[in-house]
Phi, psi and omega in degrees: 000322178293322178298318180295319180296320181292320176297317180295320181292320180296316175302321178293319175298316179302313178301316180295322177296313181296322178291319181293317183295325180293330178285325186291324184238087181295150180278121180270137178279144180296151178296147181292140176286137182300139178248168177294135180267140176292157178303134177080008180232144175297143179288154167291132182212156172302143185255128170263116184261184182303319179297338180270355184271164173289338177295325183288349183282355179105196184303140179203167179305142178293146176261117189265131173284135181216107182303332182285332183246339181273156171244125181251126177231111182064234182270004187245131173251123179263108186292125175071009188297331182278000177278344179283069181268339184271073183300326183297323181288326173299314178297313181303313184274355184049052184271136172285160186259102184268130173204144179277134174262126180242136183232150171290158183304137176078354182285141177235127175224158171240128178264125184230127173286124181304147183312315183293344183255356189290343175284345185224003184216143172222161179242138181221121182213142176056032178080010178231151183192179180137225181278339179204153173213144175258137178246120178247111185288161175301150181296322196244005180207154176301147188232140181238132178245130175280144177160207179161210189223136179253133183233133169270089188305325182293324184268344184279137175297136183055031179056026173087004182301329185258022179302144175241167177220140174261129176245116175264122177188211183305324176227094183300138181216154168229120186216166173297138183270316183258151176264012186268009184284126179281329186260152180291159183295000000 
């Protein structure tokens, strides 16, 4: 009888440990696969949150906004994007276009590559990327996300110089992304 009681107590402790351990390490759901977006609606996209930003890493050198070198589309400022003026070097080196995306506190935007460019361009921010990514800024402070754009220069018309980006946010916008476009819009 004593042995049975001890076994029951041990089994109870084992069940309690398993239940406590399952709460300590929550199961993370895989990100939803992006689906086709209906007209006029932002696409479903993986979300880069405050914890995925370079802002969350702690103190860092300040990122200074500069209207002469940054490109602003809707609620997003792409730091230094206009400095990529030597397009021939980008194409020669098959270089991805790195730029920090900056948002004001609490802002949420979705960056989407237009349908006609998806065969030759992708967007990558906060460890997420593809045809679209959603950026969710920290609630109480401006937020910066490391990332950029990958362009298949050989497949892109005009080597990608005239690429556009759709920014879904408080004021949805579609604008030219790079300033290296030789022909007018």
